[in-house]
N, C-alpha and C positions, 0 to 999 in steps of 0.2 A: 507521424511516428512518435513513439514514446520518448525518443531523445530530443524532440523539439522542446526548447525551453518554455514554450507556451502550453505544454501538455502536462497534466498531472499524471505521471507514470505510476501505475498501480501494479504491484507484485502480488504474489500469493503465499499464503501460509497454510499450515495444517493445524487445525484446532482440535484439542483434546479436552474432554470434560467428562468426569465420571458421575456427575450429579451431586457431588459433595466437594467441598473444598474449592480451591481456585482453579481456573481454567489454565491450560498449558498451550502454548503456541510455539511452533517451530517453522522454519523456512520450509516451504513445500518443494520437494525435489523436482517438480515439473515446471517451476516458475522460470521466468527469464531474468533479465537484469544484467548489469555490467556497466562498462564505461564506453561511451561513444568513440568511434574512431575519427569522427569529423566535427561534431558539434562542440563548439567552445564551451568552457565551464561557465554557466550563468552566475551572475553576481550572488544570487540567493544561495548558491552552494559553495561560496568561498570559504577558505579556512577560518576567517573571522566569524562566519555565521555557523559553521558546522564543525564541532570538535572532531579531530581525527582526519579531516579532509585537507591534508597538507600536500603540496607538490602536485596536485592534480590539475590537468590542463583541459580536460574534456568533460562534457555532461555525464553525470552519473544517473542511472536509473535502477531501481524504482525510487519514487519519492515516498510512497506509502504502500501499505499492503493490507490484504483482507483475506479471510478464509477462502481458499480456492481449490483445495484438494478435493477431487470428486468423492473420495471416501468420507470426507467430513463436511462436504459442502451443503447446499440447500436441497431439500426435498421438493420436487416439482411434480405436479399432477399432469399426466399425459393421457389424453383420450383419443382413441382411434375414431376416425370419421364414422358417424352413425352409432357409436357406442355410448352407453350411459354409465359405463364403469371406468373409473380412473385407475391407471397404473402409476405407482409412485416411483420416481427415479431420483437417486442422489446425483446431482450434477455439480460441476465445479469448473475450474480453470480461471484464468484472468479475464476471460470473457464473462465470467460471473462477478468477480471481485470489482472490476472496473465500473459496471453500472451501479453496484452497491455504493461505491464511493461517490458516483454522480448523484445518487439519491441522498446521501448525507449532505453534500454541498447544496442540493436543492432544498432540503429541510432547513439548513442554516440560512439560506437566502430568504425562504418564506418567513422564518422567524424574524429576520432582520427587517423585512418589509413590514411586518406587523408593528415593529417598533420605529417605523419611519426612517430606517437606516438604508444606506445603499447596499447593493449586492456585493458579495465578496470579490467578484471578478476572478482573476487568476489567484488561486489560493497559496501559491508558493511562498510569497513574502510572509504571509501569516504563519504558515507551517514552519518554515525555516527560521523565521524571526523568533518564534517561541523557543527554538533551540538556542539561538544566540543570546536571548535575554535571560534565559534560565539554564545556562549550560550545566550547572552542578546538579540540576534536578531533571535531567533528560528522561530518566526512567519514570518519574512521576508525571511528566507531561505527555509521554507516549508509552505505549506498550512496546518495549524494546525486545525485539526477537533476537535471542542470543544463541539459538541452536539451529543446526541444519545447514544444508547447502543445496544449490540447484544442480550439482553434479556435472555441469558442462562449462562453467565459468571458473577460471583459476582464482579469481579474486572474490568469488561469490560464496563466501562462507560467513554465516551469521556470527556476529561478535557484539560486544557491548558498544553502544553508540551507533552512529550511522554506518551502514555498510551498503555497498551497491547491489546486494542480493535482492532480486525482485520479488 
């Protein structure tokens, strides 16, 4: 489950881009996220590592996010058996964003292997460590999603800095 401290919990966003200017990203209303009822707060999410995470006792998810809104997700070719014509569907969900993050980690590990470095292993300490070592530049280290909510979680509203919105 995503609340396991050994799992990189991936949430979802809605990506907007008109073809010019900068892209815009907001929390996807269909994502999950929140605070675990049972799993203790892992050390990588302590208040000393993550600005704004004070007084929390349980694991917060998500750790990262990726475009997951089916309206702005990935186009996927679908072919019926025996057909030679593809239909294109826009798909999404965290079932799409999670393997995309897995792919990013795999690319990073492949690059590290080419440089004779060890694999990343669990990426939490690196991701949260970046926040801790450069707290004043959170937005330059990560694309901070500051708009939107998932609609079901009372604490899951995007804001500046870390938020448990998935």
